[in-house]
N, C-alpha and C positions, 0 to 999 in steps of 0.2 A: 676524290674518287676518280679512278681511271675510267673514262669513257673511250675505250680504245678499239682500234682495228689493226689487224696485221696488214702490213703495207709493202707491196712489191709490184712494180710495173712490168717485170720480166726482163728488163735490160740486164745484160751480163750473162743471160742464159740462152743466147741465140734468139731471143724474142724481142719484139718491140710492140708495145701496145698502141703506139701512135699518139699517146697522151703524155703530158708532162706534169710535174708537180704544180705548175701554175693552173692547169686544168683541174687538178684533183682538189686543191685546197678549198675552193668555194663549196665543193660537194661535201667535203669533210665538215666544214663549218655548219653547213645546212643540216647535217646529220648529228650535230652536237658532239662531234668527235673532239676530244681534247688531247688525245695521245695516239701516236702510231708506234707500232713495233716492227722493226725492220728485220730482214733476213741477211743483210750485209750492211756494212758501215757506209753511210752517206759521206762522200768525200767532197761534194760540191758545196762550197761555203755559201753560195747564193741560195741553194735549196734549203740549207739549214737556217739561213736568215729569214727566208720566206715562211718557214714553219714557225719560227720564233715570233715573227711579226704578226702571225695569225693566232698566236696564243696556243699553238699546238706543240706539245712536248714529244720527245722521241725516246723510246726504249731502244738503245743502240746496240745492235748485234756486233760483237767483235770476233775476229778470227783468233782462236786460242794459240795459234802458231805465230802470230805477227800482229801485235796490238799496241805495243808501247808507244810507237811513233804517233799513232792516231790519238791515243789518250792525251799525250803531251801536247798535241796540236789543238785539240778541240775541247779539252776538259773545262775550259771557262765559258763555253758557248751556252747561251741561255736556253737553247732548244733541247738540250740533253737532260732527260729526267734520270735515267740510270743506265748502267752498262749491262750487257747480257752476253753470256757464252752458251753455245750449244742450242740445239733444237731437236728434242727427242733422241739425243745421242744414246740414252740408256737403252733404246731399242736395238742398238747396233754394237754389241760387244765384239762382233767380227771386225769392226774398224779399229779395235784396240787390243789386238792379240787374243781375242776370244775371252778376255777378262775385263768385265765392266769396271772393276776397281781401278784399272789403268785410266779410264776416263775420269772417274771421280778424283783421282790424284792430279790429273791435268787441270780439272776444273778448280780444285782447291788452290793449286799453285797459281793459276791465272787470276783468280779472284783476289787472292792475297796480294799479288803484284799490282793489280789495278788500284787496290785500296791505298797502296803506298804512293802511287802516281797521282791519284785523285782521292783524297780522304773525304771529299765533300759530297760524293754521290754513292748511292748503294750499288751493289753488284747483284745481278740476278742470273738465273738460268731458266730455260724453258724445258721442263721435264715432261716426258711422256707419262701421263697418269700421275698418281700420287707417289711422291718419293718415299722409299722405304727407309728403315732405320739405318741401313748401310749407307745410303746416299746422304742422309741428314748428318750422320756422325762423321762421314768422310769429308764434308765440305763446310766447316764452321765459318769460313770467310764469305760464304754466300749469304747475303742479307735478305733477299727476297726470292722465294720459290715460285716460279711460274709453272703452271700446269696446263698441258694440252689435253683437254678432256672431251672425248666424244662418247657419251653415254646416252645416245638418243636425246630425250628431253630432260635428262637428269644430271647435267654437268655439275650442278650445285652440291650434289652429295659428296663430291670429292673435297669440298671445302671443310666440311665437318670432319672428314677422315684425316685430313692433314692437321687440322687444329687439335686433334686428339694426340698427335705425335710431337708437335713442336709449337713454340710460341713465336717462331720466325714469321715475318710478314709474308703474305702470299697474294698472288693474283692469278686470274685465269688468262693464260697466254694464248690459248686457242680454244674455241668452242663454236658450235654452229650446226647448220643443217645443209645438206646438199640440195641444189635446185633440181636435180635429176631424180625422178621417181622411177625406181626399177620395176615397180608393179605395172605401171602403164607404159614403161619404156619411153618416157618423154619428160621434158622439162616442165616443172610446175612451180613457178616463182611464188604463187600465192601460198601454197603449202609451206614453202621454205620460209616465207615471211612470218607465217603463223607459228611455226616451230621456233624460229629465232626469237620471237617475242616471248614465248614461254621460257626458253632457256635464259634469256637475258634478265627477265623479271625475277626468276628464281635466284640468279646470281646476285642481283642488286639487293634482294631481300637479306642477303648475308653481308652487306657492306660494313657491318660492324666488325667483322673479322677478316674480310677479304677486300683488298683495294681494287 
């Protein structure tokens, strides 16, 4: 089972958290995290080695426009669990000529190409909400459907909905609760923790069909 967290320290976006993967890994281990999901490919071999040595796998985000070199270079690395393309791109048909089918065609071509380069690891995508029949039928080379689900406390309901449409593997690529309470106009980490516990327990209860 994936006990995962989405992982980005901000580097590359004009930000710097001031922390490194060496600071983060002990915290991840303490939280029983066994998998991280990235928003960009990790190119630092020392970082990949550190995650592998800590027993932490990586769902590695690839750039659909430039990925062959990365897969060829890192496909045998022990840290990598699976490859992933996109992050809620289905919400942005405007990025693809105002026709979301263009994205699904790119996703299918990219997934098929990666499977030739590395037949030993699955390919996933992080879809906004539950993929519809158009998405599923357009992308047969996608092995694992990730879903970014923000339904207040009920992210788990998406699992049953996808299971009714396909036998493909699935995982929850994003879920959670904000620490900012708009009613009080202040941060409330206790409420966030309580909500996160409810969300995660409901997802874990469906581990028989969702990794």
